C-alpha positions in Angstrom: -5.0 -124.0 175.4 -5.6 -120.4 174.5 -7.9 -117.7 176.0 -10.9 -116.5 174.0 -10.9 -113.1 172.4 -13.9 -110.8 171.6 -14.8 -109.7 168.1 -17.7 -108.3 166.2 -19.2 -109.3 162.8 -22.0 -107.4 161.1 -24.2 -109.4 158.8 -27.3 -108.3 156.9 -29.4 -109.3 159.9 -27.5 -107.8 162.9 -24.2 -107.1 164.5 -23.0 -110.1 166.4 -20.6 -110.2 169.3 -18.4 -113.4 169.3 -16.0 -115.2 171.6 -13.3 -116.7 169.4 -10.7 -119.2 170.5 -8.3 -121.7 169.0 -6.2 -122.0 165.8 -8.0 -120.5 162.8 -7.1 -123.7 160.8 -8.3 -125.9 163.6 -11.5 -128.0 163.9 -14.4 -125.4 163.4 -17.1 -125.6 166.1 -19.9 -123.1 166.6 -21.5 -122.9 170.1 -25.0 -121.6 170.6 -26.2 -120.6 174.1 -29.7 -120.9 175.4 -32.4 -118.4 176.5 -31.4 -115.9 179.1 -27.8 -116.8 178.3 -24.8 -115.4 176.4 -21.5 -116.6 175.1 -20.2 -116.2 178.6 -21.9 -119.4 179.6 -19.4 -121.3 177.5 -16.3 -119.9 179.3 -15.7 -122.9 181.7 -16.1 -125.2 178.7 -13.6 -123.2 176.6 -11.0 -123.3 179.4 -10.6 -127.0 178.8 -10.5 -127.2 175.0 -7.2 -127.5 173.1 -6.0 -124.9 170.7 -6.6 -127.4 167.8 -10.3 -126.7 168.2 -11.4 -123.4 166.6 -14.4 -122.1 168.6 -16.8 -119.3 167.7 -19.5 -118.6 170.3 -21.8 -115.8 169.3 -24.2 -113.8 171.5 -27.5 -114.6 170.0 -30.0 -111.9 168.9 -31.0 -109.8 171.9 -28.3 -111.2 174.2 -24.9 -110.3 175.5 -23.2 -107.6 173.4 -25.0 -108.4 170.1 -27.7 -106.2 168.7 -31.0 -106.1 170.7 -33.9 -105.5 168.2 -37.5 -105.6 169.2 -38.4 -108.5 167.0 -37.0 -111.5 165.2 -36.9 -114.0 168.1 -38.6 -116.9 166.2 -36.6 -120.1 166.0 -36.4 -120.0 162.2 -35.5 -116.3 162.2 -32.6 -117.0 164.7 -31.5 -119.9 162.6 -31.3 -117.5 159.7 -29.2 -115.2 161.9 -26.7 -118.1 162.2 -26.8 -118.8 158.5 -25.9 -115.2 157.8 -23.1 -115.4 160.4 -21.7 -118.6 159.0 -21.7 -117.0 155.5 -19.8 -114.0 156.8 -17.3 -116.3 158.5 -16.9 -118.4 155.3 -17.4 -121.6 157.2 -18.6 -125.0 155.8 -18.5 -128.5 157.1 -18.4 -127.4 160.7 -19.7 -128.9 164.0 -22.7 -127.1 165.6 -23.4 -127.4 169.3 -26.6 -126.0 170.7 -27.7 -125.7 174.3 -31.3 -125.4 175.5 -33.2 -123.0 173.2 -29.9 -122.8 171.2 -30.5 -126.5 170.6 -33.8 -125.7 168.9 -32.0 -123.0 166.8 -29.3 -125.6 165.9 -31.8 -128.2 164.9 -33.7 -125.7 162.8 -30.4 -124.7 161.1 -29.6 -128.4 160.4 -32.9 -128.9 158.8 -32.6 -125.8 156.7 -28.9 -126.2 155.8 -28.0 -129.9 156.2 -25.1 -129.6 153.8 -23.3 -127.0 155.9 -22.7 -129.2 158.9 -20.2 -132.0 159.8 -22.2 -132.9 162.9 -24.9 -131.7 165.3 -24.6 -131.8 169.1 -27.7 -131.0 171.2 -27.0 -130.3 174.9 -30.1 -130.3 177.2 -31.9 -129.0 174.2 -35.5 -128.0 173.6 -36.9 -131.3 172.3 -38.0 -131.4 168.7 -41.7 -131.4 169.8 -41.1 -127.9 171.4 -41.8 -126.8 174.9 -45.2 -125.4 176.0 -45.0 -122.4 178.4 -48.4 -121.5 179.9 -49.5 -117.9 180.2 -48.5 -117.9 183.9 -44.9 -118.8 182.9 -44.8 -116.1 180.3 -46.0 -113.6 183.0 -43.2 -114.8 185.3 -40.6 -114.4 182.6 -41.8 -110.9 182.0 -41.5 -110.0 185.7 -37.9 -111.0 185.6 -37.1 -107.9 183.5 -37.6 -105.8 186.6 -36.9 -108.3 189.4 -33.2 -109.3 189.5 -33.7 -111.6 192.5 -36.4 -113.5 190.7 -34.1 -113.7 187.6 -31.2 -115.0 189.8 -33.3 -117.6 191.4 -34.4 -118.9 188.0 -30.9 -119.1 186.6 -29.7 -120.9 189.8 -32.3 -123.6 189.1 -30.7 -124.2 185.7 -27.4 -125.2 187.3 -28.4 -127.0 190.5 -24.9 -128.7 191.1 -22.9 -125.5 190.6 -23.2 -124.4 194.2 -22.5 -127.6 196.2 -22.3 -125.7 199.5 -20.0 -123.2 201.1 -18.8 -119.9 199.9 -16.8 -119.7 196.6 -16.2 -116.1 195.7 -15.0 -116.9 192.1 -18.1 -119.0 191.4 -20.4 -116.4 192.9 -18.7 -113.6 190.8 -19.1 -115.7 187.6 -22.8 -116.4 188.4 -23.4 -112.7 189.1 -22.0 -111.9 185.6 -24.5 -114.4 184.1 -27.3 -112.6 185.9 -26.0 -109.3 184.6 -26.1 -110.6 181.1 -29.6 -111.9 181.4 -30.8 -108.7 183.0 -29.4 -106.8 180.0 -31.2 -108.8 177.4 -33.5 -107.1 174.9 -36.9 -106.6 176.6 -38.6 -108.5 173.8 -36.3 -111.5 174.4 -37.6 -112.2 177.9 -40.9 -113.7 176.6 -40.1 -113.7 172.9 -38.0 -116.8 172.9 -40.4 -118.8 175.1 -43.3 -117.8 172.8 -41.2 -118.9 169.8 -40.5 -122.3 171.4 -44.2 -122.6 172.1 -44.9 -122.3 168.4 -42.0 -124.5 167.2 -42.5 -128.2 166.6 -40.2 -130.1 164.2 -40.9 -133.6 165.5 -42.3 -134.9 162.2 -39.4 -133.3 160.4 -36.8 -135.0 162.6 -36.6 -137.9 160.1 -34.6 -135.5 157.8 -31.9 -135.1 160.4 -29.6 -137.8 159.0 -26.3 -136.2 159.8 -24.2 -137.5 162.7 -26.0 -136.2 165.8 -25.2 -136.4 169.5 -27.7 -135.8 172.3 -26.4 -135.0 175.8 -28.6 -134.5 178.9 -27.9 -133.7 182.5 -29.3 -136.4 184.9 -31.0 -133.8 187.2 -32.2 -131.4 184.5 -35.7 -130.5 185.7 -36.4 -128.2 182.7 -36.1 -130.8 179.9 -37.6 -134.2 180.8 -35.7 -137.4 179.9 -38.7 -138.8 178.2 -38.8 -135.8 175.8 -35.1 -136.3 175.0 -35.7 -139.9 174.3 -38.5 -139.1 171.9 -36.2 -136.7 170.2 -33.5 -139.4 170.0 -36.0 -141.8 168.4 -37.2 -139.1 165.9 -33.6 -138.3 164.6 -32.1 -141.1 162.4 -28.6 -139.6 162.8 -28.8 -139.7 166.6 -27.8 -143.1 167.8 -27.4 -142.5 171.5 -28.3 -140.2 174.4 -25.3 -139.4 176.7 -26.4 -138.8 180.3 -24.1 -136.8 182.5 -24.6 -137.9 186.1 -25.5 -135.5 188.9 -25.7 -132.5 186.6 -28.6 -130.3 185.8 -29.6 -128.2 182.7 -26.2 -126.5 182.3 -23.3 -129.0 181.9 -21.0 -126.4 180.3 -21.0 -124.7 183.7 -21.7 -127.6 186.1 -19.5 -130.2 184.5 -17.4 -128.7 181.7 -14.8 -131.4 181.6 -17.4 -134.2 181.2 -19.1 -132.2 178.5 -15.8 -131.4 176.7 -14.8 -135.0 176.6 -18.2 -136.1 175.1 -18.2 -133.4 172.5 -14.6 -133.7 171.4 -14.8 -137.5 171.3 -17.9 -137.2 169.1 -16.8 -134.5 166.6 -13.5 -136.2 166.0 -15.1 -139.5 165.2 -14.5 -141.1 161.8 -18.0 -140.9 160.3 -16.9 -142.7 157.1 -19.2 -145.6 157.9 -22.0 -143.5 159.2 -24.1 -143.9 156.1 -24.4 -147.6 156.8 -25.4 -146.9 160.4 -27.9 -144.3 159.2 -29.4 -146.6 156.6 -29.9 -149.3 159.3 -31.6 -146.7 161.6 -33.8 -145.6 158.7 -34.9 -149.2 158.0 -35.7 -150.4 161.5 -34.9 -147.7 164.1 -32.7 -150.2 165.9 -29.6 -148.0 165.7 -30.6 -145.9 168.7 -30.1 -146.5 172.3 -29.5 -144.6 175.6 -26.2 -144.8 177.3 -25.1 -143.3 180.6 -22.2 -140.8 180.5 
């Protein structure tokens, strides 16, 4: 196991900050964080991974230490950010892991550039049908720009099992750093990403996601409903199961990093040689998909 290092890459779209870990000739995996997040969210997960996995975790547009423009927060635009980043890295045939709204960006990327990927992993992802945020929710998100307490409360709800009770200074310090990152987002990102997810719906196009796809969901995720994840499972021919992590909310990379790491590594190291046969069977009758507890 190695510690991640920071680096910057400038593409034609923007200057990205990245966390990079693992052997450069290792298994390439790109990690996309969600809204109000940053690459820092993946740190507990990275601590578990072996050096044979080469990780790149960018700060997305408007987040962390990447550029913070006033526009460009649509899902397709952010997927293009990732395409430009991958081009700069010289990557191909890599595994793409997306969390929350990062899952929508990952799915969009897979639809636009299916030949670039080895596999797709969606963790408590925005479902393919999108997520509707009413005006009241958008107003609340906008208030979080100036109200740190409100922002902290919202983030805590995304990781309900992280504070099981009692004082843990290390956990509190890490959580405070997540709040710092969220508070420092581009002002346009506070509502821009939610508005983008409102407008994004790729449910009908899910039939084109025929690459190996893994869906992971936290049992007590109150943001993404299990029924919506199940509909996404059914819509994607390449997704043949939904892994459920017990007693975990919306943020398993923080709440249960070991359980998440085991699921992801087991999946991306699978032999997909026979996957075409499984995919063909799923395309014919839809029977290749099921839900299984993690």
